[in-house]
C-alpha positions as CSV (number, residue, x, y, z in Angstrom):
1,M,21.4,-35.8,-24.1
2,S,18.2,-34.0,-23.2
3,L,15.6,-33.6,-25.8
4,Y,14.7,-30.3,-24.2
5,P,18.0,-28.6,-23.3
6,D,16.1,-25.3,-22.6
7,N,14.4,-27.0,-19.6
8,V,17.6,-26.2,-17.5
9,P,17.4,-22.4,-18.0
10,R,13.6,-22.7,-17.7
11,A,14.0,-24.4,-14.3
12,N,16.6,-21.8,-13.3
13,R,14.2,-19.0,-14.2
14,V,11.4,-20.6,-12.1
15,R,13.8,-20.7,-9.1
16,Q,14.9,-17.1,-9.7
17,L,11.3,-15.8,-9.9
18,S,10.4,-17.8,-6.8
19,Q,13.3,-16.3,-4.9
20,D,12.4,-12.8,-6.1
21,I,8.8,-13.2,-4.8
22,S,10.0,-14.6,-1.4
23,H,12.4,-11.7,-1.0
24,V,9.7,-9.1,-1.7
25,Q,7.3,-10.9,0.7
26,A,9.9,-10.7,3.4
27,Q,10.3,-7.0,2.8
28,L,6.5,-6.5,2.9
29,K,6.5,-8.1,6.3
30,A,9.1,-5.6,7.5
31,D,7.2,-2.8,5.9
32,V,4.0,-3.7,7.9
33,E,6.0,-3.7,11.1
34,D,7.7,-0.4,10.3
35,A,4.4,1.2,9.5
36,R,3.0,-0.1,12.9
37,A,6.0,1.4,14.8
38,S,5.7,4.7,12.9
39,D,1.9,5.0,13.7
40,Q,2.4,4.1,17.3
41,A,5.1,6.8,17.7
42,A,2.9,9.4,16.0
43,F,-0.2,8.3,18.0
44,A,1.7,8.9,21.3
45,M,2.8,12.4,20.1
46,L,-0.7,13.3,19.0
47,N,-2.0,12.4,22.4
48,T,0.5,14.9,23.9
49,I,-0.6,17.6,21.4
50,A,-4.3,17.0,22.3
51,T,-3.5,17.2,26.1
52,N,-1.4,20.4,25.6
53,A,-4.3,21.9,23.6
54,G,-6.6,21.3,26.6
55,Y,-8.4,18.2,25.5
56,K,-8.8,15.1,27.6
57,T,-8.3,12.7,24.7
58,L,-7.1,12.6,21.2
59,D,-10.6,11.7,20.1
60,A,-11.9,14.9,21.7
61,Y,-9.2,16.9,19.9
62,I,-10.1,15.3,16.6
63,E,-13.8,15.8,17.2
64,A,-13.2,19.5,17.8
65,S,-11.7,19.9,14.4
66,Q,-14.5,18.1,12.5
67,D,-16.7,21.2,12.6
68,Q,-14.5,22.6,9.9
69,L,-15.2,19.7,7.5
70,S,-18.1,19.4,5.1
71,E,-20.9,17.0,6.0
72,E,-19.8,14.7,3.2
73,D,-16.2,14.5,4.4
74,R,-17.2,14.1,8.0
75,A,-19.6,11.2,7.1
76,A,-16.7,9.6,5.1
77,F,-14.4,9.8,8.1
78,D,-17.0,8.4,10.4
79,R,-17.8,5.4,8.1
80,M,-14.1,4.5,7.8
81,K,-13.6,5.0,11.5
82,T,-16.4,2.5,12.2
83,D,-15.1,0.0,9.6
84,L,-11.5,0.0,10.9
85,E,-12.5,-0.3,14.5
86,D,-14.1,-3.7,13.5
87,L,-11.5,-4.6,10.9
88,D,-8.0,-4.3,12.2
89,E,-6.4,-2.7,15.3
90,D,-3.3,-1.5,13.5
91,M,-5.3,0.2,10.8
92,N,-7.6,1.7,13.5
93,I,-4.6,3.3,15.1
94,S,-3.3,4.4,11.6
95,H,-6.6,6.1,10.8
96,K,-6.5,7.9,14.2
97,V,-3.1,9.2,13.2
98,F,-4.4,10.3,9.8
99,R,-7.4,12.1,11.4
100,G,-5.1,13.5,14.1
101,L,-2.8,15.0,11.4
102,I,-5.7,16.6,9.7
103,A,-6.9,18.0,13.1
104,V,-3.5,19.5,13.6
105,G,-4.0,21.4,10.4
106,L,-7.6,22.3,11.0
107,L,-6.9,23.6,14.5
108,T,-3.8,25.5,13.5
109,K,-4.7,28.8,12.0
110,G,-4.2,29.1,8.3
111,V,-3.3,25.5,7.7
112,R,-5.3,22.9,5.7
113,I,-4.0,19.7,4.4
114,F,-5.3,17.5,1.5
115,A,-6.8,20.0,-0.8
116,M,-7.3,17.1,-3.3
117,G,-10.0,15.7,-1.0
118,F,-10.2,13.9,2.3
119,K,-12.3,11.1,1.0
120,E,-10.0,10.5,-2.0
121,T,-6.8,10.5,0.2
122,Q,-8.1,8.2,2.9
123,S,-9.6,5.7,0.3
124,I,-6.2,5.4,-1.4
125,L,-4.1,5.2,1.8
126,F,-6.3,2.8,3.7
127,G,-7.5,0.7,0.7
128,L,-3.8,0.0,-0.2
129,Q,-2.9,-0.5,3.4
130,A,-5.7,-3.2,3.7
131,L,-4.3,-5.0,0.7
132,L,-0.8,-4.9,2.2
133,K,-2.0,-6.2,5.5
134,S,-4.0,-8.9,3.7
135,I,-0.8,-10.3,2.1
136,Y,1.0,-10.0,5.5
137,H,-1.7,-12.1,7.2
138,A,-1.9,-14.6,4.3
139,A,1.8,-15.2,4.6
140,L,1.3,-15.9,8.3
141,G,-1.4,-18.4,7.4
142,A,-4.3,-16.3,8.7
143,V,-6.3,-16.7,5.5
144,E,-9.7,-15.7,6.9
145,T,-8.3,-12.4,8.2
146,A,-6.5,-11.9,4.9
147,V,-9.6,-12.3,2.8
148,K,-11.6,-9.9,5.1
149,L,-8.9,-7.2,4.7
150,A,-8.5,-7.8,0.9
151,S,-12.3,-7.6,0.4
152,W,-12.5,-4.3,2.4
153,G,-9.5,-2.9,0.5
154,R,-11.0,-3.7,-2.9
155,V,-14.3,-2.0,-2.0
156,T,-12.5,1.0,-0.6
157,L,-10.3,1.4,-3.6
158,N,-13.4,1.3,-5.8
159,L,-14.4,4.6,-4.2
160,V,-11.3,6.3,-5.8
161,S,-12.5,8.3,-8.7
162,R,-10.6,9.2,-11.9
163,G,-11.1,12.9,-11.2
164,G,-9.4,13.2,-7.9
165,G,-5.8,14.4,-8.1
166,V,-4.1,11.1,-8.9
167,A,-3.2,10.3,-12.5
168,T,-5.7,8.2,-14.4
169,E,-3.0,5.6,-15.3
170,A,-2.3,5.1,-11.6
171,I,-5.9,4.7,-10.8
172,E,-6.2,2.1,-13.6
173,S,-3.3,0.2,-12.2
174,M,-5.0,-0.1,-8.8
175,R,-7.7,-2.2,-10.6
176,F,-5.1,-4.9,-11.3
177,L,-3.7,-4.5,-7.8
178,K,-7.1,-5.2,-6.2
179,I,-7.6,-8.3,-8.3
180,G,-4.0,-9.4,-7.8
181,G,-4.3,-9.3,-4.0
182,N,-7.2,-11.6,-4.1
183,V,-5.4,-14.0,-6.5
184,L,-2.3,-14.2,-4.2
185,I,-4.5,-15.1,-1.2
186,A,-6.6,-17.6,-3.2
187,I,-3.7,-19.5,-4.7
188,G,-1.2,-19.1,-1.9
189,V,1.2,-16.3,-1.1
190,I,4.3,-18.2,-0.3
191,V,6.0,-19.7,-3.3
192,D,8.0,-22.9,-3.0
193,A,10.1,-23.5,-6.1
194,A,10.5,-27.1,-5.3
195,L,6.8,-27.7,-5.8
196,L,7.0,-26.2,-9.3
197,I,10.1,-27.9,-10.6
198,A,10.0,-31.6,-11.4
199,E,12.9,-33.8,-10.4
200,A,13.6,-34.7,-14.0
201,I,13.6,-31.8,-16.5
202,K,14.1,-33.7,-19.7
203,G,10.6,-34.3,-21.1
204,A,7.9,-32.5,-22.9
205,E,5.5,-32.6,-19.9
206,Q,8.1,-30.9,-17.7
207,R,8.7,-28.3,-20.5
208,A,5.0,-27.4,-20.5
209,D,4.9,-27.2,-16.7
210,L,7.9,-25.0,-16.5
211,Q,6.6,-22.7,-19.2
212,K,3.3,-22.4,-17.3
213,A,5.2,-21.7,-14.1
214,I,7.2,-18.9,-15.6
215,I,4.1,-17.1,-16.8
216,E,2.4,-17.5,-13.4
217,L,5.4,-16.5,-11.4
218,C,6.1,-13.4,-13.5
219,A,2.5,-12.4,-12.9
220,R,2.7,-13.1,-9.1
221,R,6.1,-11.3,-8.9
222,F,4.5,-8.3,-10.7
223,I,1.7,-8.2,-8.1
224,V,3.9,-8.4,-5.0
225,K,6.3,-5.8,-6.6
226,Q,3.3,-3.4,-7.1
227,I,2.1,-3.9,-3.5
228,Q,5.7,-3.4,-2.3
229,Q,6.0,-0.1,-4.2
230,Q,2.6,1.1,-2.9
231,A,3.7,0.1,0.6
232,R,6.7,2.4,0.3
233,V,4.5,5.3,-0.7
234,I,2.4,4.7,2.5
235,L,5.5,4.4,4.6
236,N,7.0,7.6,3.3
237,F,3.7,9.4,4.0
238,K,3.7,8.0,7.5
239,S,7.2,9.2,8.0
240,D,6.2,12.7,6.8
241,A,3.2,12.7,9.1
242,K,5.3,11.7,12.1
243,S,7.8,14.5,11.3
244,I,4.9,17.0,11.2
245,V,3.5,15.8,14.4
246,K,6.9,15.9,16.1
247,M,7.4,19.5,14.9
248,K,4.0,20.5,16.2
249,T,4.9,19.1,19.7
250,K,8.1,21.2,19.7
251,Y,6.2,24.3,18.5
252,D,3.6,23.9,21.2
253,D,6.3,23.8,23.8
254,W,7.9,27.0,22.3
255,T,4.4,28.7,22.2
256,K,4.0,27.9,26.0
257,K,7.4,29.5,26.6
258,G,6.6,32.6,24.6
259,R,9.2,31.8,21.9
260,M,6.5,31.5,19.1
261,T,3.0,32.8,18.5
262,V,0.2,30.6,17.2
263,E,0.3,32.5,13.9
264,E,4.1,31.7,13.6
265,V,3.4,28.0,14.2
266,A,1.0,28.0,11.2
267,V,3.6,29.7,9.0
268,E,6.1,27.1,9.9
269,L,3.8,24.0,9.6
270,K,2.1,24.9,6.3
271,P,5.0,24.3,3.9
272,D,5.6,20.8,5.4
273,M,1.9,19.9,5.2
274,D,1.7,21.2,1.6
275,K,4.8,19.1,0.7
276,A,3.4,16.0,2.4
277,E,0.3,16.2,0.2
278,A,2.2,17.0,-3.0
279,D,4.7,14.2,-2.4
280,L,1.9,11.7,-1.8
281,K,0.0,12.8,-4.9
282,A,3.2,12.6,-7.0
283,A,4.2,9.2,-5.7
284,M,0.7,7.7,-6.2
285,S,0.5,9.2,-9.7
286,K,3.8,7.5,-10.6
287,M,2.6,4.0,-9.6
288,T,1.4,2.8,-13.1
289,S,1.6,-0.7,-14.4
290,K,4.3,0.4,-16.8
291,Y,6.3,1.8,-14.0
292,I,6.3,-1.5,-12.1
293,W,7.1,-3.4,-15.3
294,D,10.1,-1.1,-15.9
295,L,11.4,-1.7,-12.3
296,L,11.3,-5.4,-12.9
297,D,12.8,-5.2,-16.3
298,K,15.8,-3.2,-14.9
299,Q,16.0,-5.7,-12.0
300,D,16.4,-8.6,-14.5
301,D,18.8,-6.6,-16.6
302,D,21.0,-5.9,-13.6
303,S,21.0,-9.5,-12.5
304,Q,22.8,-10.5,-15.8
305,I,21.6,-14.1,-15.3
306,A,17.8,-13.8,-16.0
307,W,16.7,-16.1,-18.9
308,R,13.7,-14.2,-20.2
309,N,13.1,-16.0,-23.5
310,E,9.7,-17.1,-22.4
311,D,8.7,-14.4,-20.0
312,P,5.3,-12.8,-20.7
313,D,5.2,-9.2,-21.7
314,L,3.2,-6.6,-19.6
315,D,0.0,-7.1,-21.6
316,A,0.2,-10.8,-21.0
317,I,0.8,-10.3,-17.3
318,L,-2.2,-8.0,-16.9
319,K,-4.3,-10.4,-18.9
320,W,-3.3,-13.3,-16.6
321,I,-4.3,-11.3,-13.6
322,Q,-7.5,-10.2,-15.2
323,D,-8.5,-13.6,-16.5
324,H,-7.3,-15.7,-13.5
325,P,-10.2,-18.1,-12.5
326,Q,-9.7,-17.3,-8.8
327,K,-11.2,-13.8,-9.3
328,K,-14.0,-14.2,-11.8
329,D,-16.4,-13.4,-8.9
330,D,-14.4,-10.4,-8.1
331,K,-14.7,-9.0,-11.6
332,K,-18.4,-9.0,-11.3
333,K,-18.2,-6.9,-8.1
334,S,-15.6,-4.4,-9.4
């Protein structure tokens, strides 16, 4: 008879946590690909809008709208545009869509989107998107690219202030997300349960190893779950943006045919643009560490098989992320 009978449920918990992480990582990969498809569709429609408005390129259309921005907002846009052109092609296209959406608002009479601040909004959206893409590339084995994206994402999220329209608790949770992304890349994204569970699970050494693995995997699962939830916020916003752009192309066609005036287009677009901003702000404000913890807690409850006797609590998970040796250098920079 085993001297440590609890090693069996411990090993099962390690397997379950590993499977949870692998499942979320597969979903993150799909999220990245969905985001790419959404951006490409919106990008094509924005080019049509620009042409219909008499501009040779989308860039020229966007440039014409920039006169209505403050010098500070314009400088922030230009800096990010330059960064993303060098960083990642998908994110470069995504930022063009973001700027194009704002241009649609600025060049449509009476419409303005993102009253909470252009800089704030783009820092959140693209800082989080960079972390998501970093995990995507790390899972594919492109560690150098992953590190570059994670580093840029961390610096960009550091620009998000506590006074800018998103709840303070959600801003605080991003601090752990920034660190967590670096940890996942440093210690390996893909989890192989076989590497964490010894062949024999009867001894004290295996007991200690399994207990340590449970703590680490709970923390890693927390990180990927938070990234997944943030990715869903980004995807929902991209879907809203694509819908607005699609409406604008339809209204432009109707304006040409005399079915609508420019003023009527503005009246029709404004509620959707206001809602896109309000939904983004509300969704981001909801993304606190406690919210992620509650999602995972319910997931374990619903499974009816989770052995959680030695799972760390939320404070212990956040402490593991904060104290993990792989990000001591990162703490100095944050």
